[in-house]
N, C-alpha and C positions, 0 to 999 in steps of 0.2 A: 388451397382453395382456388378453384378456377373461376375466372370472370368471363362473362360473355360480353364481348365488345362488338357493337354494331356500327358500322361506318355511317356517316351522315347521309351519304347518297342512298344507302339501303333504307334508311328511315323514310326518306322522301319517296322512294319507290313504293314503300308500303302504304303511305298515307295519300299519295297523289290520286289514286283511283277514287278514294273516298271524297277528296276535295272536288275532283272533276264531277263526280256523281251529284254532289250537293249543288254545284253550279248549274249543271244541266237541268236540275229540277227546281231551280229558282223561279219564283219565290215559294217557300213552303209555309210562310206565315204572313200576316199583314205588314205592309210597308208604310212607313210614316213619311209624308211629303210636307216638309216644313216651309211655311210662307211667312215672311217677316212683315207683312202688311195686313190690314184689316179685311174682312170679307166684304164683297161687293165691288171691289175695284177690278181693273183689268188683269192685274197679276193673279189675283185670287181666282178670277173667272177662268183664266187659261189653265191654272194649276188644277182646278176641279174638272175641267173639260178633258185634259190629257190623263188625269188620274182615273177618271171613269173609263176611258178607253183601255188603259193598261189593265184595270181590274177585269174588264170583260175578256180581253185577249189572254191574260195570264192566269185567269181564274183564281185571283186572290185580291183581297182588299188593298187599295192604295188610299190611305186616309190623310186628308189635308189637315194639317195642324198649324193654325195661325198663332205664331209666337210674336206678340207685339212688344214694342218698347226699344228705347235707345237707338232709334233710327234704323232698325233692322239688325242691330248687333246681337241682341238676345237670340234671334233666330240663327244668325251666323255661328255663334259660339256653341249653341245647342247642337247644331248639325256637325260642326267641326270636331266636337268632342265625342260624338257617337261612334260606336263600333263600325269599322269599315267592312261591313258584311253585306251591304246592299239593301239593308232594311231601314235606312234613314237617308233621305234625299233632301236637297235644298233647292228651292226655286230661286234662281238668281236674276237680279235686275242690275242696271248700272250703279245702283247705290253702293254696291260693294267695291266698285272700281273708283268711285268718287271719294269715299271716306278717307282713304290714306292720303289723298292729295290735299285735303283740308287740314289733316293733322299729321305732321311729320313723325310724331311719336306713336302713331297708330300701329298696332301689332297685326293688323289684318294683312294677310297675304293670300289672295285667292288661289294662286298657283301652287303655293306650298301646302295649304290646308285642304284643298279639294281636288278631285279628279273630275274632269268635264264629262258629262253624259251627252248632252245635245244642246246646241243653240237652235231654238225652234222658230222664233218669230222676231221680226224687227218692224217697228211701226212708228209713225208720227203721232202727235197728240192733236186734239182740236181745242181751240180756245172757245169756250162756251159760256153763255150768259143766260140769266133768267129772262123769259120773254117780256117781263115788266121793265127790264133795263132800257133806258132811253136810246142808247147807241145801237145803230143797225150795222155798223162796220167796225173793223179793228181800229182805224183812225178815229172813229167816233168815241170808242172806249178810251183811247189815250187822251183825247181832248177832254173827256169827262174827268179823267184822273188828274188833269192839270188844274182843275177848278175845285175839286174836292177829293178826299181819300177814296181810293179804289181798294176794296177788300178782296184780296186774291188768295183763295184757298190752295194750299199745297200739301202734298202727301208726306209731310215730315221735313225737318230741316236737313239740308245737305243732300237732298234727293235731286234727281234730274229735273223734276217739276219746279223745285225751289230755285235751282240755278237758272232755269228758263225764265221764271218770273223776275229774278234779279237782273238778268240780262236785259229784259224789256225795260225795267225800271231805270237801269243805268243808261241805256241807249236813248230813251225818250225823256228822261228826267221827270217822269210822271210820279205822282204821289201814290205809290203802291204800298199797301199795308199787307204784310205777309201773315196769313192765318194758318198755322201748321196743324195738320190732322195726323191720324195714325194710318192713313191710306187714302187712296182716291175715292173709295166707297163712301166714307163719312163726309168727305168734302163735297161729293156729288149730292148726297142727301141734303146737306145744308143749302146748296145752290138751288135744288129743286124747291126748297122751302123759303127761298129768297132771304136766307140768312147772310149770304155773302154775294158779291157781285159777279165773280168769275172764277174759273179754274181751268187747268189743262185736264182733259179727259181722254182716255183711251177710246178709240172709235168703237172697239168691241162692245163696251157696256154703255155707251152713250147714244148710239145710233137709234134705238127705240124711242128715246126721249126727244131726239131731234125730229124724227118722223111724226111723233104725236103732237109736236108743238110745245112740249113742256120745257124745252131748252132751245136756244138758238146758237148756231155755230157761226163764228166770225172769221176764223182763219185756221190754217194748217201750220203746225210747228216745223214740219220737215222742209228740206231744201227744194222740193218740187210739189206741185199740186197732186191731190189725190185722184186716182183714176176713177174712183166711185163718185166723188163730188168735185168734178173738174171746175165748176163755177166758183168754188171757194178759193180765195187767194191765199198765198202763203204769208206768213208774218214778214218775211224778207221783202215781198212785193208791197207790203202794207206800211212800210215806214221804218223797218229795222233791217237794213242791208246786211246780208251774210248770215242772218239768223237761221239756224238749222239744229233743232233739238229733237231727237228721237229716242225711243226706248227699245229695249230688247228683252227677250224672255228666254232663259236657258235653265237647264237642270244640271245640278252638280251632285257628287257623292263624296263622302269623306275620303281624304287621301289614303291610299292603301287598299281601296275596294278592288277585289279581283277583276281584271280586265274582262273576263268572260261574262261577268254580271253586267258590267258597264255596256258591253257590246249588246247584250240581250235587251236591256232597257232601250238603248239607242235604236236598235233595229225595230222594236215595236213602236216607238215614237215616230220614227221616220216613215214607217208603214202607214200610220194614221194620218200624218201630214199630207200624204199623197192620195188620200181617199176623198170621194165626193162627200162623205159624211162630215168632214171638217168644214167644207164649204157651206153646208147647210147650217151648222152651228156657229160658224164664224165666217160670214161671207167676205169676199175679198175686200170688204169695206176696210179691212184692217191692215193687214200686215203682209209683208213678204214672208212666205214660209220657207224656212231654211232647212231644217233637219240636218244641220251641218255635221260632218264627221267629227269625232271627238278631238283629233289633233288640230283641226281647223278652229274649233271652239277655243282650244287652249291658246292658239296663236292670236285669235281675236281678243281674248281676255287680256293677254299681255299688251297688245297694241292699245287697248283702251286704258290700261293703267298709265302708260306713258303719255297718251293724248290727254288724259284727264289732268295729269300733273302739269303739263304745259298750259292747258286752257286755264287752269286756276292758279297759275304762278303769280306771286305777288310782285314780280319784278316791275311791271308797268303800272302807272297810276290808274289805268283804265281797267285793270283786271278785276274780275268778280270778287276774288278773295280779298283784295285790298279794299274793296268797297265795304265788305263785311267788317274788316279790321277798323276802318274809320267810323263804323257805326252809323253810316248814312242810309242804311236800309232798315226801315222800321220793322220790328218784329213784335208780335203780340200773341199771347196764348189765350186771350179772352175773346170770345166770339161776339161780334157786334149785334146790335138790335136789328130786327128785320127792317128792311127799307121799303118804302112805298113810292110809287111813281104816279104822279098826277098829270103829267104833261102828255102831249101827243107823240 
C-alpha cells in the first residue's frame, strides 16, 4: 500500500494563498470592540468614534461591547481568550498596566496576551466640580476638604483616576473619600446631579458641560497647561508639585492575530486621526493624536509597565501603594446624599 506524504512546506504553499486572500478581504463579518468601562465616559466615547469610522471605511460593523466588572479584568480576559482572527479587539487604557503593579500575583501580561494595533491618543484630565460647590479654585477645593469630607468619584479602584485622587489626598492630607464607579460616565452623571463633589473627567466628554455652565473646571491633571484652556492652571501649579497624571487610548488584538490584519486596522485608524473629521468630533480640546506604529505602541506599553511598578512601589513610606496598605485612604461603595450649598 502506497502512502502519499506531503512535506510541510508544500502544505503551507497550498494554504498560504487562501490565508492571504482572507486577510486582504478583512473584515468579512462584524468585529467586536471590547471596552472595560461603562458607556458615557471618554474611553467609551473614543471607542465608538473610531469604531464608526472603521465601519464606514471597511464596510463592516465594528460593534462596541462594554464588558464591565473587576476593574476591567472581565474585558481583558474576554478579549485575551478570543480567537486571534481580527474579529475581537480590546480598547486599552492605563488600567491594564497599573493592575500588575498593585498585585504581584497578577497574571496580566499585556505584551504576552495581546498584539498592539495603535496608540491613538494621550490626554490629561480636568478636575471638575458642580457649579454649586463653594470652591472656585483647586486650592479652595483642598481647603474645603480639610474641613469636611470631599467625595471624589473615580472610575473604579486601581485606575489612573483613582491613583490621581490618592496622590492628591496624600500630598495635601485632605479628607478625600473615594467613591468608585464602573467608569467615568456614571461618575460624571452623579456629579451633574450634585451627588458627589468632584471627579477627574476626560476633556472629550466634559467640554460641553463646562461650556454650558453645568460643571466648572478647576485644574488640569497633566504636567503642562492645556492649549485650549490656557487660563486653567495645572494641579502642580496649584499646590501639588510634580503632579502629572494623564491617560492614553490604544487598541489591541489577541496575541497571534495575523500582522496583515493588524496593519490593516492600524492604517485605517491612522488615516482617520489625520483627517479634519476627527477635529470636528474631537476638537483639540483633548488630546495629542498619535496613531503610533504598532512597534512603538508595544515599546510604550513595556515602558509603562516598568514606570507603573516604580511609581507604586511600597519601598518608601510616601508611596501610594503603602498608603493603601496602611488603610489611610477612605474607600466607600455607598453613594453620599446630595449636597446643597447655601453660601455665596
